[in-house]
C-alpha positions as CSV (number, residue, x, y, z in Angstrom):
1,M,155.5,-56.6,67.8
2,T,153.9,-58.7,70.4
3,K,150.2,-59.6,69.9
4,I,148.1,-60.4,72.8
5,H,144.8,-62.1,72.5
6,L,142.4,-62.4,75.5
7,Y,139.7,-65.0,75.6
8,K,137.1,-65.9,78.2
9,N,136.9,-69.4,79.9
10,D,138.5,-71.4,77.0
11,L,140.7,-71.3,73.9
12,P,138.6,-70.6,70.7
13,D,138.6,-73.5,68.2
14,H,140.8,-71.7,65.7
15,V,143.8,-71.4,68.2
16,V,146.2,-74.4,67.6
17,F,149.7,-75.2,68.6
18,K,152.3,-77.5,66.9
19,D,154.9,-79.4,68.8
20,A,155.4,-77.1,71.9
21,V,153.5,-74.5,73.8
22,A,154.6,-72.3,76.6
23,V,152.3,-72.2,79.6
24,D,151.8,-70.2,82.7
25,S,149.1,-69.3,85.1
26,E,147.9,-66.6,87.4
27,T,146.1,-67.2,90.6
28,M,144.8,-65.3,93.6
29,G,147.6,-66.7,95.7
30,L,149.8,-69.7,96.3
31,K,147.3,-72.3,97.7
32,P,145.2,-73.8,95.1
33,Y,142.5,-75.0,97.5
34,R,141.9,-71.4,98.7
35,D,143.4,-69.2,95.8
36,R,141.4,-69.7,92.5
37,L,142.8,-70.0,89.1
38,C,142.2,-66.7,87.2
39,L,144.3,-66.8,84.0
40,I,146.2,-69.3,81.8
41,Q,148.7,-67.8,79.4
42,L,150.1,-69.6,76.3
43,S,152.4,-68.9,73.5
44,G,153.6,-70.9,70.5
45,G,156.9,-69.0,70.5
46,D,155.8,-66.9,67.6
47,G,155.7,-63.6,69.4
48,E,151.9,-64.1,70.2
49,A,150.4,-64.7,73.6
50,H,147.0,-66.1,74.2
51,L,145.5,-65.4,77.5
52,V,142.4,-67.4,78.8
53,Q,140.6,-65.5,81.6
54,F,138.3,-67.6,83.8
55,D,135.1,-66.4,85.4
56,K,134.8,-67.9,88.9
57,D,133.9,-71.4,89.0
58,H,133.9,-71.6,85.1
59,Y,136.5,-74.3,84.4
60,D,135.0,-76.6,81.7
61,A,137.4,-75.4,79.0
62,P,137.4,-78.5,76.8
63,N,139.8,-77.0,74.2
64,L,142.3,-76.0,76.9
65,K,142.0,-79.4,78.6
66,A,142.5,-81.3,75.2
67,L,145.7,-79.2,74.6
68,F,147.1,-80.1,78.0
69,A,146.4,-83.7,77.6
70,N,147.9,-83.9,74.1
71,P,151.0,-86.2,74.2
72,S,152.2,-84.8,71.1
73,I,152.6,-81.2,72.3
74,E,155.3,-80.4,75.0
75,K,154.2,-77.9,77.6
76,I,156.9,-75.6,78.6
77,F,156.7,-74.0,82.0
78,H,158.8,-71.9,84.3
79,F,158.6,-73.6,87.8
80,A,156.1,-76.2,86.4
81,R,155.6,-77.6,89.9
82,F,153.2,-74.8,90.9
83,D,151.3,-74.5,87.5
84,L,150.8,-78.4,87.2
85,Q,149.3,-78.4,90.6
86,V,146.8,-75.5,89.8
87,I,145.8,-76.9,86.5
88,K,145.1,-80.4,87.8
89,Y,143.1,-78.9,90.8
90,Y,141.0,-76.6,88.6
91,L,140.8,-78.3,85.2
92,G,141.2,-81.8,86.3
93,V,143.8,-82.8,83.8
94,D,147.3,-83.8,83.7
95,C,149.7,-81.9,81.5
96,T,152.1,-84.2,79.6
97,P,154.8,-84.0,78.4
98,V,156.4,-81.3,80.5
99,Y,159.6,-79.1,80.2
100,C,160.5,-76.9,83.0
101,T,163.0,-74.1,82.3
102,K,163.6,-73.5,86.1
103,M,164.8,-77.1,86.4
104,A,167.0,-76.8,83.4
105,S,168.5,-73.6,84.7
106,K,169.2,-75.2,88.1
107,L,171.0,-78.0,86.3
108,C,173.2,-76.0,84.1
109,R,173.5,-72.5,85.7
110,T,175.1,-73.9,88.8
111,Y,177.2,-70.7,89.1
112,T,174.3,-68.6,90.4
113,D,171.3,-69.0,92.7
114,K,169.2,-66.7,90.5
115,H,166.9,-68.9,88.7
116,G,163.7,-66.6,88.4
117,L,162.4,-66.0,84.9
118,R,163.5,-62.5,85.0
119,D,167.1,-63.3,85.7
120,L,167.1,-66.2,83.3
121,V,165.8,-64.2,80.4
122,A,168.1,-61.3,81.1
123,E,171.2,-63.4,81.0
124,L,170.3,-65.7,78.1
125,L,168.3,-63.3,75.8
126,G,169.4,-59.9,77.0
127,I,165.7,-59.0,77.6
128,E,164.7,-57.1,80.9
129,L,161.2,-58.1,82.0
130,D,159.0,-55.9,84.1
131,K,157.8,-57.8,87.1
132,E,155.9,-54.8,88.6
133,K,152.5,-56.6,88.3
134,Q,153.5,-59.8,89.9
135,S,151.5,-59.0,92.9
136,S,148.2,-58.0,91.2
137,D,144.3,-58.6,91.5
138,W,144.1,-61.3,88.9
139,G,140.5,-62.0,89.9
140,A,139.4,-58.6,88.6
141,K,136.7,-58.7,86.0
142,D,138.7,-56.6,83.6
143,L,142.5,-56.9,83.3
144,T,144.4,-53.8,82.7
145,E,146.8,-53.6,79.6
146,E,149.7,-53.7,82.0
147,Q,148.3,-56.9,83.6
148,Q,147.9,-58.5,80.2
149,A,151.4,-57.4,79.1
150,Y,153.0,-58.8,82.4
151,A,151.2,-62.2,81.8
152,A,152.2,-62.4,78.2
153,N,155.9,-62.0,79.1
154,D,155.7,-65.0,81.3
155,V,155.4,-67.1,78.1
156,L,156.7,-65.3,75.1
157,Y,160.4,-66.2,75.8
158,L,160.2,-69.7,77.0
159,H,160.8,-71.4,73.7
160,Q,164.0,-69.4,73.2
161,A,165.2,-70.0,76.7
162,R,164.5,-73.8,76.4
163,A,166.6,-73.9,73.2
164,L,169.5,-72.2,74.9
165,L,169.3,-74.2,78.1
166,D,169.2,-77.5,76.1
167,Q,172.5,-76.5,74.5
168,R,174.1,-76.1,77.9
169,I,172.4,-79.2,79.3
170,R,173.8,-81.2,76.5
171,R,177.3,-79.7,77.0
172,E,177.3,-80.7,80.6
173,G,176.0,-84.2,80.0
174,R,172.7,-83.8,81.8
175,T,170.2,-84.3,79.1
176,E,168.8,-87.6,80.5
177,L,168.8,-86.2,84.2
178,L,166.6,-83.3,83.0
179,K,164.3,-85.7,81.1
180,A,163.9,-87.7,84.2
181,I,163.1,-84.6,86.3
182,N,160.5,-83.4,83.8
183,N,158.8,-86.7,83.8
184,F,158.7,-86.7,87.6
185,L,157.3,-83.1,87.9
186,P,153.5,-84.1,87.6
187,Y,154.1,-86.5,90.5
188,R,155.8,-83.9,92.5
189,A,152.9,-81.5,91.8
190,D,150.5,-84.3,93.0
191,L,152.5,-84.6,96.2
192,D,152.1,-80.9,96.8
193,R,148.4,-81.1,96.0
194,L,147.7,-84.0,98.3
195,G,149.5,-82.4,101.4
196,W,153.3,-83.3,101.0
197,R,154.3,-79.8,99.9
198,E,156.7,-79.0,102.7
199,T,157.9,-82.6,103.0
200,D,161.0,-84.0,101.3
201,I,159.9,-87.7,100.9
202,F,163.4,-88.6,99.9
203,A,164.9,-87.4,103.1
204,H,166.2,-89.9,105.6
205,H,164.1,-88.6,108.5
């Protein structure tokens, strides 16, 4: 049974993760300079979700920052490009190393254009995620149980998805390519944050 823990403004000292932690964020919208960070979700892949809810303008969070900057703990995201940008903008820290399940999906699930978390988890794990609360007021003072459950689902299955995706990535001979993409993602997020979000800098024109 899933356990959901909700904290305010930072992780407590007793919450630790080993070699990898799944991470997601909830914001007021898709523009970090306008739409504030409201929630960070984390899971160690053990069926428990740890939610850190931020009061407006309270982003000190030393334990969370130390976790994100720890080079010994891999941070697993789904569409890391957005979350890395938000975390850098509000917490002022780079997340390394990074693994993005969406990038892995695009490299090995080339038979489909459905790379959202819901479709990925449904195919790989046979689990149907409820995405009803995707558009929600994450800035509310008190999050509903439904909001908390939605947020938890975004991280609870990323460890399992990564393991299965890695099997396919190895089978297709694309392990080094995925590694290079994951290593570049923090820079891609910086480009987004600094104004090159809509620009393909590798394009000829």
